[in-house]
VEXDREN-2710 file (C-alpha; in Angstrom, 1 decimal):
% VEXDREN-2710
k/r/px/py/pz
1/UNK/-0.1/0.1/-0.1
2/UNK/3.0/2.3/0.9
3/UNK/5.0/1.7/-2.6
4/UNK/1.9/2.2/-4.3
5/UNK/0.8/5.7/-2.4
6/UNK/4.6/6.8/-2.9
7/UNK/4.0/5.6/-6.9
8/UNK/1.0/7.3/-7.2
9/UNK/2.3/11.0/-5.2
10/UNK/5.7/10.6/-7.6
11/UNK/3.7/10.5/-10.7
12/UNK/1.2/13.5/-9.6
13/UNK/3.9/15.7/-8.8
14/UNK/5.8/14.4/-12.3
15/UNK/2.1/15.6/-14.2
16/UNK/1.5/18.6/-12.3
17/UNK/3.8/20.9/-14.5
18/UNK/1.4/19.8/-17.6
19/UNK/-1.5/20.1/-15.8
20/UNK/-0.9/23.8/-14.5
21/UNK/0.8/24.8/-18.0
22/UNK/-2.3/24.2/-19.6
23/UNK/-4.4/26.3/-17.4
24/UNK/-1.8/28.9/-17.3
25/UNK/-1.5/29.0/-21.3
26/UNK/-5.2/30.0/-21.1
27/UNK/-4.6/33.7/-20.2
28/UNK/-2.0/36.1/-21.0
29/UNK/0.0/35.3/-17.6
30/UNK/1.8/39.2/-17.9
31/UNK/-0.6/41.4/-19.4
32/UNK/-2.0/43.9/-17.0
33/UNK/0.2/43.2/-14.0
34/UNK/3.2/44.9/-12.5
35/UNK/6.6/43.1/-13.3
36/UNK/9.6/43.9/-12.2
37/UNK/12.1/43.0/-15.1
38/UNK/16.2/43.5/-14.8
39/UNK/19.0/43.4/-17.5
40/UNK/21.0/44.8/-19.6
41/UNK/20.3/46.9/-22.9
42/UNK/19.5/45.6/-26.4
43/UNK/18.4/48.0/-28.6
44/UNK/16.3/50.5/-27.5
45/UNK/14.8/48.5/-24.7
46/UNK/16.6/45.7/-22.7
47/UNK/17.1/41.8/-22.7
48/UNK/15.6/40.5/-19.2
49/UNK/17.4/38.0/-17.2
50/UNK/15.1/38.4/-14.2
51/UNK/11.6/39.4/-14.0
52/UNK/9.8/39.4/-10.5
53/UNK/6.0/39.5/-10.2
54/UNK/5.0/42.4/-8.0
55/UNK/2.5/43.6/-6.1
56/UNK/-0.8/44.7/-7.8
57/UNK/-0.4/48.5/-8.8
58/UNK/-3.3/50.6/-8.7
59/UNK/-2.0/53.2/-10.6
60/UNK/-1.3/51.9/-14.0
61/UNK/1.0/54.8/-15.2
62/UNK/3.2/54.6/-11.6
63/UNK/6.5/53.2/-12.5
64/UNK/10.2/52.9/-10.8
65/UNK/13.3/52.6/-12.6
66/UNK/17.1/51.5/-11.2
67/UNK/19.7/52.0/-13.0
68/UNK/23.1/54.6/-13.6
69/UNK/23.1/58.1/-14.7
70/UNK/23.6/58.9/-18.0
71/UNK/23.6/62.1/-20.2
72/UNK/23.1/64.0/-16.9
73/UNK/22.0/67.9/-17.6
74/UNK/21.4/69.4/-14.8
75/UNK/20.2/73.1/-17.0
76/UNK/17.2/71.6/-18.3
77/UNK/17.0/68.8/-15.0
78/UNK/17.0/65.6/-17.3
79/UNK/18.7/62.3/-17.9
80/UNK/19.0/59.1/-18.4
81/UNK/18.7/56.1/-17.3
82/UNK/18.9/53.1/-19.9
83/UNK/16.1/53.7/-22.5
84/UNK/14.7/56.2/-19.6
85/UNK/14.3/59.5/-19.9
86/UNK/14.2/60.8/-16.8
87/UNK/12.7/65.2/-15.6
88/UNK/12.9/66.1/-12.4
89/UNK/10.7/69.5/-10.9
90/UNK/10.7/71.2/-7.9
91/UNK/7.8/68.7/-6.5
92/UNK/10.8/66.7/-6.9
93/UNK/12.4/64.7/-3.7
94/UNK/15.5/64.1/-3.3
95/UNK/16.3/61.1/-0.6
96/UNK/19.6/61.2/1.3
97/UNK/21.6/62.9/-2.3
98/UNK/22.0/66.2/-3.1
99/UNK/21.2/67.8/-6.0
100/UNK/25.3/68.9/-6.1
101/UNK/26.7/65.7/-5.5
102/UNK/24.2/64.2/-8.7
103/UNK/26.6/63.1/-11.4
104/UNK/26.9/60.8/-14.5
105/UNK/27.4/57.0/-13.2
106/UNK/26.0/57.3/-10.3
107/UNK/23.5/54.0/-9.4
108/UNK/20.3/55.6/-8.6
109/UNK/16.5/54.6/-8.1
110/UNK/13.9/57.1/-9.5
111/UNK/10.4/56.7/-8.6
112/UNK/7.4/58.9/-10.5
113/UNK/5.0/59.0/-13.3
114/UNK/5.1/57.9/-16.8
115/UNK/3.9/60.9/-18.5
116/UNK/4.3/59.4/-22.2
117/UNK/6.4/56.5/-23.7
118/UNK/10.0/56.7/-22.7
119/UNK/9.7/59.1/-19.8
120/UNK/8.8/59.6/-16.4
121/UNK/8.4/62.3/-14.0
122/UNK/10.4/61.9/-11.2
123/UNK/9.0/62.0/-7.8
124/UNK/11.7/60.6/-6.1
125/UNK/15.0/59.8/-6.5
126/UNK/17.6/58.2/-4.4
127/UNK/20.6/56.1/-4.4
128/UNK/20.2/52.6/-5.1
129/UNK/21.2/50.5/-2.6
130/UNK/20.3/47.5/-4.8
131/UNK/22.9/44.6/-3.9
132/UNK/25.5/42.7/-6.4
133/UNK/24.7/45.4/-9.3
134/UNK/26.1/44.4/-12.2
135/UNK/27.3/47.7/-14.6
136/UNK/25.1/48.6/-17.9
137/UNK/21.7/46.7/-16.0
138/UNK/18.8/48.3/-16.1
139/UNK/15.9/47.5/-14.0
140/UNK/12.3/48.5/-14.8
141/UNK/9.2/48.3/-12.4
142/UNK/5.5/48.5/-13.8
143/UNK/2.6/47.3/-15.2
144/UNK/2.6/45.4/-18.5
145/UNK/0.8/47.1/-21.2
146/UNK/1.3/44.8/-24.1
147/UNK/2.7/41.0/-24.4
148/UNK/3.3/39.9/-27.7
149/UNK/4.4/36.4/-27.7
150/UNK/6.9/34.9/-30.9
151/UNK/6.6/31.1/-32.2
152/UNK/10.1/30.1/-30.7
153/UNK/9.0/30.8/-26.6
154/UNK/10.3/34.8/-26.9
155/UNK/8.0/36.9/-25.1
156/UNK/8.4/41.1/-25.8
157/UNK/6.8/43.1/-22.8
158/UNK/5.7/46.8/-22.5
159/UNK/6.2/48.3/-19.5
160/UNK/5.8/52.5/-19.7
161/UNK/6.6/52.6/-23.0
162/UNK/9.6/50.2/-22.9
163/UNK/10.0/47.0/-24.8
164/UNK/11.1/44.3/-22.8
165/UNK/12.5/41.2/-24.4
166/UNK/12.3/37.7/-22.7
167/UNK/14.2/35.3/-23.8
168/UNK/12.8/32.4/-21.6
169/UNK/9.0/31.9/-20.1
170/UNK/8.5/31.8/-17.2
171/UNK/8.8/34.3/-13.8
172/UNK/9.3/32.4/-11.7
173/UNK/12.9/31.2/-12.8
174/UNK/16.3/30.0/-10.6
175/UNK/17.2/33.7/-10.1
176/UNK/21.3/32.8/-10.7
177/UNK/22.9/29.6/-11.6
178/UNK/25.9/31.4/-10.1
179/UNK/25.0/32.7/-7.0
180/UNK/24.5/31.1/-3.6
181/UNK/22.0/32.3/-1.4
182/UNK/24.3/33.8/1.6
183/UNK/26.8/35.4/-1.4
184/UNK/27.3/38.8/-3.0
185/UNK/30.0/39.8/-6.2
186/UNK/30.8/43.2/-6.7
187/UNK/29.3/45.6/-8.8
188/UNK/32.1/45.3/-12.2
189/UNK/33.8/41.9/-11.9
190/UNK/36.7/41.3/-13.7
191/UNK/35.9/40.2/-17.0
192/UNK/38.6/38.9/-20.1
193/UNK/38.5/37.8/-22.9
194/UNK/38.2/34.1/-23.5
195/UNK/37.4/33.0/-27.4
196/UNK/36.1/35.9/-28.2
197/UNK/33.4/35.2/-25.4
198/UNK/33.6/37.0/-21.8
199/UNK/34.9/35.2/-18.9
200/UNK/33.6/36.6/-15.9
201/UNK/36.0/36.0/-12.8
202/UNK/34.7/36.2/-9.6
203/UNK/35.6/34.7/-5.9
204/UNK/35.4/35.5/-1.9
205/UNK/37.6/34.9/1.0
206/UNK/35.9/33.7/4.2
207/UNK/37.2/33.5/7.7
208/UNK/35.4/32.6/10.8
209/UNK/36.5/32.6/14.2
210/UNK/34.3/29.9/16.7
211/UNK/34.6/29.7/20.1
212/UNK/32.7/26.6/21.6
213/UNK/32.2/25.8/25.3
214/UNK/31.5/22.9/27.4
215/UNK/29.2/21.2/24.8
216/UNK/29.5/17.6/27.0
217/UNK/27.7/19.7/29.8
218/UNK/29.6/18.4/31.7
219/UNK/31.7/21.5/33.4
220/UNK/32.9/19.8/36.6
221/UNK/36.6/18.7/34.9
222/UNK/37.5/21.1/33.0
223/UNK/36.0/24.0/30.7
224/UNK/35.5/21.8/27.1
225/UNK/36.5/25.2/25.2
226/UNK/37.3/24.2/21.3
227/UNK/38.7/27.6/19.6
228/UNK/39.2/27.3/15.5
229/UNK/39.8/29.5/12.8
230/UNK/38.5/28.5/9.3
231/UNK/39.9/30.2/6.2
232/UNK/38.3/29.4/2.6
233/UNK/39.3/30.8/-0.9
234/UNK/37.2/30.6/-3.4
235/UNK/37.7/31.5/-7.1
236/UNK/34.9/31.1/-9.6
237/UNK/35.1/31.4/-13.8
238/UNK/31.8/31.7/-15.7
239/UNK/31.7/32.1/-19.0
240/UNK/29.0/32.5/-21.5
241/UNK/29.9/30.7/-24.4
242/UNK/26.1/31.9/-26.3
243/UNK/22.8/33.2/-25.3
244/UNK/22.0/29.5/-25.1
245/UNK/24.8/27.8/-23.3
246/UNK/27.2/28.6/-20.1
247/UNK/30.0/27.2/-18.3
248/UNK/30.8/27.6/-14.8
249/UNK/34.1/26.5/-12.8
250/UNK/34.8/26.7/-8.9
251/UNK/37.5/25.8/-6.9
252/UNK/38.1/26.3/-3.3
253/UNK/41.0/26.7/-0.7
254/UNK/40.5/25.9/2.7
255/UNK/42.6/25.6/6.0
256/UNK/41.3/24.8/9.0
257/UNK/43.1/25.2/12.5
258/UNK/41.7/24.3/15.5
259/UNK/44.2/26.3/17.9
260/UNK/43.2/25.6/21.3
261/UNK/40.8/22.3/23.1
262/UNK/41.1/22.2/26.6
263/UNK/39.8/18.2/26.6
264/UNK/42.2/17.3/23.8
265/UNK/44.7/17.6/21.1
266/UNK/43.5/20.5/18.1
267/UNK/43.9/19.9/14.4
268/UNK/45.1/21.3/11.4
269/UNK/44.8/21.1/8.0
270/UNK/44.6/22.6/4.6
271/UNK/43.1/20.8/1.3
272/UNK/41.8/22.2/-1.7
273/UNK/38.3/21.2/-2.6
274/UNK/36.7/21.1/-6.1
275/UNK/33.4/23.3/-6.1
276/UNK/30.6/23.6/-9.2
277/UNK/31.8/22.7/-12.3
278/UNK/29.1/22.3/-15.0
279/UNK/27.3/23.4/-18.4
280/UNK/24.3/24.5/-18.6
281/UNK/21.7/24.7/-22.5
282/UNK/19.0/26.0/-22.7
283/UNK/16.5/26.8/-25.0
284/UNK/14.8/23.3/-25.6
285/UNK/11.2/23.1/-25.8
286/UNK/10.5/26.5/-27.5
287/UNK/12.6/27.5/-25.0
288/UNK/10.6/26.4/-21.5
289/UNK/13.6/23.8/-20.7
290/UNK/16.9/23.7/-20.1
291/UNK/19.3/21.2/-19.0
292/UNK/22.5/21.2/-16.4
293/UNK/25.6/19.2/-16.4
294/UNK/28.1/18.6/-13.9
295/UNK/28.9/19.2/-10.1
296/UNK/25.5/22.0/-9.3
297/UNK/24.3/23.4/-6.6
298/UNK/20.7/22.2/-5.5
299/UNK/18.8/24.4/-3.5
300/UNK/15.7/25.4/-2.1
301/UNK/14.8/28.9/0.0
302/UNK/14.8/27.2/3.5
303/UNK/17.5/24.6/2.9
304/UNK/15.1/22.9/4.8
305/UNK/14.7/19.8/2.3
306/UNK/18.2/20.7/0.1
307/UNK/20.9/22.8/-0.2
308/UNK/23.4/20.7/-1.5
309/UNK/26.8/20.5/-4.2
310/UNK/26.0/17.4/-6.2
311/UNK/27.5/15.7/-9.2
312/UNK/24.7/15.1/-11.5
313/UNK/22.4/16.2/-14.3
314/UNK/18.9/18.7/-13.9
315/UNK/16.1/19.7/-16.1
316/UNK/14.7/23.2/-15.6
317/UNK/10.5/23.6/-17.4
318/UNK/9.2/27.2/-16.9
319/UNK/5.8/28.5/-18.3
320/UNK/4.6/31.3/-16.8
321/UNK/4.4/31.1/-12.8
322/UNK/4.6/27.6/-13.2
323/UNK/9.2/26.5/-12.4
324/UNK/10.2/23.0/-12.3
325/UNK/13.1/20.9/-11.6
326/UNK/14.1/17.4/-11.9
327/UNK/17.6/15.7/-11.7
328/UNK/19.6/12.7/-10.3
329/UNK/22.9/12.8/-8.8
330/UNK/25.8/11.0/-8.1
331/UNK/29.4/11.4/-6.5
332/UNK/31.8/10.6/-9.1
333/UNK/35.0/11.9/-7.7
334/UNK/36.2/12.8/-4.4
335/UNK/35.5/16.4/-3.3
336/UNK/38.4/17.0/-0.7
337/UNK/42.3/16.4/-1.7
338/UNK/42.4/15.0/1.6
339/UNK/39.9/12.2/1.4
340/UNK/41.2/8.9/-0.2
341/UNK/38.3/8.5/-2.3
342/UNK/34.4/8.9/-1.9
343/UNK/33.4/9.0/1.6
344/UNK/31.8/5.5/2.6
345/UNK/28.2/7.1/3.1
346/UNK/28.0/8.1/-0.3
347/UNK/29.5/5.1/-2.1
348/UNK/26.9/3.7/-3.9
349/UNK/24.3/6.6/-3.2
350/UNK/22.0/7.5/-6.5
351/UNK/19.2/10.5/-5.4
352/UNK/16.5/11.6/-7.3
353/UNK/15.6/15.0/-7.3
354/UNK/12.0/16.7/-8.5
355/UNK/10.4/20.2/-7.4
356/UNK/7.7/21.9/-8.6
357/UNK/7.2/25.9/-7.7
358/UNK/3.4/27.4/-8.1
359/UNK/3.5/31.2/-7.7
360/UNK/-0.1/31.6/-7.9
361/UNK/-0.1/35.3/-5.9
362/UNK/2.8/37.6/-6.0
363/UNK/5.5/37.1/-3.8
364/UNK/3.5/33.7/-2.9
365/UNK/4.3/30.5/-3.7
366/UNK/3.0/26.5/-3.1
367/UNK/5.9/24.1/-3.7
368/UNK/5.8/20.2/-4.0
369/UNK/8.5/18.4/-3.2
370/UNK/10.2/14.7/-3.8
371/UNK/13.3/13.1/-3.3
372/UNK/13.9/9.2/-3.4
373/UNK/17.3/8.2/-2.3
374/UNK/18.9/4.5/-3.1
375/UNK/22.0/3.0/-1.4
376/UNK/23.5/0.4/-3.7
377/UNK/26.3/-0.3/-1.6
378/UNK/27.4/-3.9/0.0
379/UNK/26.1/-4.1/3.1
380/UNK/29.1/-5.9/5.5
381/UNK/28.5/-9.4/6.0
382/UNK/28.8/-10.4/10.0
383/UNK/31.9/-11.0/11.0
384/UNK/33.8/-8.5/8.5
385/UNK/36.6/-6.3/9.6
386/UNK/36.5/-3.3/8.5
387/UNK/38.6/0.1/9.2
388/UNK/36.9/3.1/11.2
389/UNK/37.7/5.1/7.8
390/UNK/35.7/2.7/5.5
391/UNK/32.8/2.0/7.5
392/UNK/29.2/2.6/6.8
393/UNK/27.0/1.8/9.0
394/UNK/23.4/2.9/7.0
395/UNK/22.1/1.5/4.1
396/UNK/18.8/3.5/3.0
397/UNK/16.3/3.3/0.3
398/UNK/14.3/6.2/1.2
399/UNK/11.6/8.4/-0.7
400/UNK/10.5/12.1/0.9
401/UNK/7.8/13.8/-0.6
402/UNK/5.8/16.9/0.8
403/UNK/4.2/20.0/0.3
404/UNK/5.4/24.0/1.1
405/UNK/2.8/27.1/1.1
406/UNK/5.6/30.3/1.7
407/UNK/5.2/34.2/0.5
408/UNK/4.6/37.4/1.5
409/UNK/2.1/39.8/1.8
410/UNK/1.6/44.0/2.6
411/UNK/-0.8/44.8/5.3
412/UNK/-0.5/48.0/4.1
413/UNK/-0.6/50.2/7.1
414/UNK/-0.4/47.2/9.0
415/UNK/3.5/46.2/8.0
416/UNK/3.9/43.3/6.1
417/UNK/3.7/39.5/6.9
418/UNK/6.3/36.7/5.6
419/UNK/4.9/33.2/6.6
420/UNK/5.8/29.1/5.7
421/UNK/4.3/25.9/6.5
422/UNK/6.1/22.8/5.2
423/UNK/4.5/19.3/5.5
424/UNK/6.8/16.3/4.9
425/UNK/6.8/12.2/5.4
426/UNK/9.5/9.5/4.3
427/UNK/8.8/6.2/3.9
428/UNK/11.3/3.7/3.1
429/UNK/13.7/0.5/4.7
430/UNK/17.4/1.2/6.0
431/UNK/19.4/-1.4/7.2
432/UNK/22.3/-1.0/10.1
433/UNK/25.0/-1.9/10.2
434/UNK/26.9/-2.3/14.3
435/UNK/30.7/-1.7/14.1
436/UNK/31.2/-1.2/18.2
437/UNK/33.2/-3.9/18.7
438/UNK/37.0/-4.0/17.3
439/UNK/36.0/-2.9/14.2
440/UNK/33.8/-6.2/13.3
441/UNK/30.8/-5.6/11.5
442/UNK/27.6/-7.0/13.8
443/UNK/24.7/-8.7/11.7
444/UNK/22.7/-6.0/10.0
445/UNK/19.4/-5.0/11.8
446/UNK/16.8/-4.3/8.7
447/UNK/13.7/-2.2/9.4
448/UNK/10.7/-0.2/7.6
449/UNK/10.9/3.8/7.8
450/UNK/7.4/5.6/7.7
451/UNK/7.6/9.3/9.7
452/UNK/6.2/12.6/9.0
453/UNK/7.4/16.2/10.0
454/UNK/5.8/19.7/9.3
455/UNK/7.4/23.4/10.1
456/UNK/5.3/26.5/10.0
457/UNK/5.8/29.9/11.2
458/UNK/5.0/33.7/10.3
459/UNK/7.0/36.8/10.4
460/UNK/5.3/40.3/11.1
461/UNK/7.2/43.1/10.0
462/UNK/5.6/46.0/12.2
463/UNK/4.8/49.6/11.0
464/UNK/6.4/50.6/13.8
465/UNK/9.8/53.7/14.1
466/UNK/12.5/51.0/12.9
467/UNK/10.6/48.5/11.3
468/UNK/11.0/46.0/14.6
469/UNK/9.8/42.4/13.1
470/UNK/8.1/39.7/15.2
471/UNK/8.4/35.8/14.1
472/UNK/7.1/32.9/15.9
473/UNK/6.9/29.5/14.6
474/UNK/6.7/25.6/15.5
475/UNK/8.4/22.5/14.0
476/UNK/7.6/18.7/14.7
477/UNK/9.4/15.4/13.5
478/UNK/7.6/12.5/14.5
479/UNK/10.0/9.8/16.7
480/UNK/10.3/5.9/16.8
481/UNK/7.4/4.7/19.6
482/UNK/8.6/1.2/19.5
483/UNK/12.4/0.7/18.8
484/UNK/11.5/-3.2/19.4
485/UNK/9.2/-3.6/16.1
486/UNK/9.8/-3.4/12.3
487/UNK/9.1/-0.1/11.8
488/UNK/11.3/2.8/12.5
489/UNK/8.3/5.7/12.4
490/UNK/10.6/8.3/13.4
491/UNK/11.6/11.4/10.4
492/UNK/14.9/12.3/9.5
493/UNK/15.4/14.6/6.9
494/UNK/17.0/14.1/3.6
495/UNK/20.6/14.5/4.4
496/UNK/21.5/17.6/1.7
497/UNK/19.4/19.8/4.5
498/UNK/21.2/23.3/5.8
499/UNK/18.0/24.4/7.9
500/UNK/19.2/27.8/7.0
501/UNK/16.9/30.6/6.3
502/UNK/16.1/34.7/7.4
503/UNK/13.1/36.3/8.9
504/UNK/13.4/40.0/7.9
505/UNK/17.2/40.3/8.4
506/UNK/19.8/40.5/6.0
507/UNK/21.8/37.5/6.9
508/UNK/21.0/33.4/6.8
509/UNK/21.3/31.7/10.0
510/UNK/20.5/28.3/11.3
511/UNK/17.0/29.1/12.5
512/UNK/16.6/25.4/14.8
513/UNK/19.6/27.3/16.7
514/UNK/23.1/28.0/16.6
515/UNK/24.7/26.1/19.6
516/UNK/22.5/22.4/18.8
517/UNK/22.1/22.8/15.3
518/UNK/19.8/19.9/15.2
519/UNK/18.6/17.7/12.5
520/UNK/14.6/18.1/12.4
521/UNK/13.7/14.4/13.7
522/UNK/12.4/13.0/16.9
523/UNK/12.0/16.3/17.5
524/UNK/9.7/19.6/18.7
525/UNK/11.0/23.2/18.4
526/UNK/8.9/26.4/19.7
527/UNK/10.6/29.9/17.8
528/UNK/10.2/33.1/19.0
529/UNK/12.4/36.1/17.6
530/UNK/12.5/39.8/17.2
531/UNK/14.7/41.3/14.5
532/UNK/15.6/45.1/14.2
533/UNK/16.9/46.6/10.8
534/UNK/19.3/49.4/11.1
535/UNK/21.6/51.2/9.0
536/UNK/21.0/50.7/4.9
537/UNK/21.7/46.7/4.8
538/UNK/22.4/45.6/8.8
539/UNK/20.2/44.2/11.1
540/UNK/19.9/42.1/14.8
541/UNK/18.0/39.2/15.5
542/UNK/17.5/38.0/19.2
543/UNK/16.5/34.8/18.5
544/UNK/14.6/31.7/21.9
545/UNK/14.0/28.1/20.9
546/UNK/12.3/25.6/23.2
547/UNK/13.2/22.0/22.2
548/UNK/11.5/18.9/23.5
549/UNK/11.9/15.4/21.9
550/UNK/8.6/14.1/20.2
551/UNK/9.4/10.4/21.8
552/UNK/11.8/9.9/24.7
553/UNK/15.0/8.8/23.5
554/UNK/18.9/8.6/24.8
555/UNK/20.1/9.7/21.2
556/UNK/19.4/12.3/18.6
557/UNK/20.2/11.4/15.4
558/UNK/21.7/15.2/14.6
559/UNK/22.4/17.4/18.0
560/UNK/25.7/19.0/18.7
561/UNK/25.5/18.8/22.4
562/UNK/27.1/15.3/23.0
563/UNK/25.6/14.4/26.5
564/UNK/23.6/11.4/27.0
565/UNK/20.3/11.6/27.7
566/UNK/18.6/9.7/30.3
567/UNK/15.8/8.4/27.7
568/UNK/13.1/9.0/29.9
569/UNK/12.5/12.7/29.9
570/UNK/11.4/14.7/27.2
571/UNK/12.7/18.1/27.8
572/UNK/16.0/18.5/25.7
573/UNK/15.9/22.4/27.1
574/UNK/16.2/26.0/25.2
575/UNK/18.2/28.1/23.7
576/UNK/18.8/31.8/22.8
577/UNK/20.8/33.1/19.7
578/UNK/22.0/36.6/18.6
579/UNK/22.5/37.7/15.0
580/UNK/24.1/40.3/13.8
581/UNK/24.3/41.1/10.5
582/UNK/26.1/43.7/8.6
583/UNK/26.1/44.3/4.8
584/UNK/26.7/48.1/4.6
585/UNK/30.5/47.8/2.7
586/UNK/30.0/47.5/-0.6
587/UNK/32.3/43.8/-1.1
588/UNK/32.5/43.2/2.5
589/UNK/30.0/41.2/5.1
590/UNK/30.3/40.9/8.6
591/UNK/28.6/38.3/11.0
592/UNK/28.6/38.1/14.5
593/UNK/26.8/35.0/16.6
594/UNK/26.5/34.7/20.3
595/UNK/24.4/31.3/21.3
596/UNK/23.5/29.9/24.9
597/UNK/21.8/26.4/25.2
598/UNK/20.6/25.5/28.6
599/UNK/20.4/21.6/29.3
600/UNK/16.8/20.1/30.4
601/UNK/15.5/17.1/32.5
602/UNK/16.3/14.9/29.1
603/UNK/20.0/15.2/30.8
604/UNK/19.3/14.2/34.0
605/UNK/22.5/15.3/36.5
606/UNK/23.1/17.4/33.6
607/UNK/19.8/19.6/34.0
608/UNK/20.5/23.1/34.0
609/UNK/24.5/23.2/32.4
610/UNK/24.8/25.1/29.4
611/UNK/26.7/25.7/26.6
612/UNK/27.8/28.3/24.7
613/UNK/29.3/29.3/21.1
614/UNK/30.5/32.8/20.3
615/UNK/31.3/33.2/15.9
616/UNK/32.9/36.0/14.1
617/UNK/32.6/35.7/10.5
618/UNK/34.4/38.1/7.7
619/UNK/33.6/38.0/4.2
620/UNK/35.2/39.6/1.4
621/UNK/33.5/39.6/-2.0
622/UNK/35.9/39.8/-5.0
END
């Protein structure tokens, strides 16, 4: 019954793009709606590389343009931003900008009225703080007054009289194949010519200093302090062979130095990693389908399902508000130079991933996820001796499937809300092998897996001075109710998750806790948070978590606090985090994190003991 249900669920997921695209095609999904389009100049208009559906605009003549000032004529009070002619008058509001400092090439945001084709009468002019801006790009925001599809799948839009050509259909497309969710890149990246085409060279340097105290909770003998410094240098090479083919190559060098460890010997290592290396080819099926091959980053916004670099192949599909991805993955070589080969737990591991995202309203989507994991590695026979570095304790053939609703909605004078709700199930079979005795395998133990989880919450950015944001969330994952039967009813995440996101702050952080960093498995988490933005692009988040097990157990699947649980009480404890993010510097990010975990009654004699974390991170983009 379970297998039949999973097969039907997977079949329904893959059929969904066809069904939804048929309904979308019945009407023009662009005409009369407000969109934000971004891209380089192409003749008298734009070549759209990014398009976003915006909130409905009551005034169809109201518009906005972002770009570099050109042809400034202060005498006639006119200048150009890309294909848009801008004029100002005595009623125009100058925000954080003096007219005397106004000059050519300045990056600005202009809001006003479109009183003639390609002409904007400015209501306000201000410096733009758009992150990762690329020189030569222009951004238009306004109501689409014309929409003309072509037979090859391309489309020409008109926004306050300016043509905007879309080489690909769909306004919910992957924002960038080359950019991770936490990263920025300079406005003017280093670009050289390679085989007659531009080769863009970018990268980043990341240094993280971290101190962890008393993660074992037993501070009677020593303070259990661990201090380490991790440095990473990353180089990226992005080559656009044509408008339909792109190549990306990334390399990493890392140095890890655990320079203080009070209850052991610290470790130091330097090594290289192969990063993303892929080829993307677009333009199939009337430009609705693209294919990507090589080591690539699979991700979704909350990183609850996945955010990982995988060797594989992936297909993208776009049609209006519908976006879908289907991929297969398997490690083909070692990732780091310090590894002897493919890590034992990833040998013979195949994954199939699929997701469908339907933007049913501006900034609101309904997402569907499926992942199938097939482990074809050999399970060792009882009595086999295997060195520790080659041991693989779990062989799991599992299927995850679930749904998410996520979005942002303006409440006008009452502020803005963001919400999310995830529901997930896992089904399959898992075999465990115990190596606890002299590296000799014990008899494998197999059982069926059937677990479920949910995660929901809401953030409210208030209209109060300072735009204080309040967040409340709850997450729950099932536990194994009977450890002696053949069914494990405990949920576990996909193994590709990172559980990182943000509420209304500028930096992503671990939203289940920075100290404990738990996997959502046999766990309940209540979260409360207060966020305060400051400066232009900085924020502070104070976050509180309360933890308890779904079923009392002596272990947790992935929980950084290493003290033993008593298996009778369910109260794991509570945690406070303070996250400060500074992104006001043009090419530097600063992140400071402080966390405190206090143990609950499930830790027995250690109840009330605390563990702490201090982290400072500097990221330089170039």
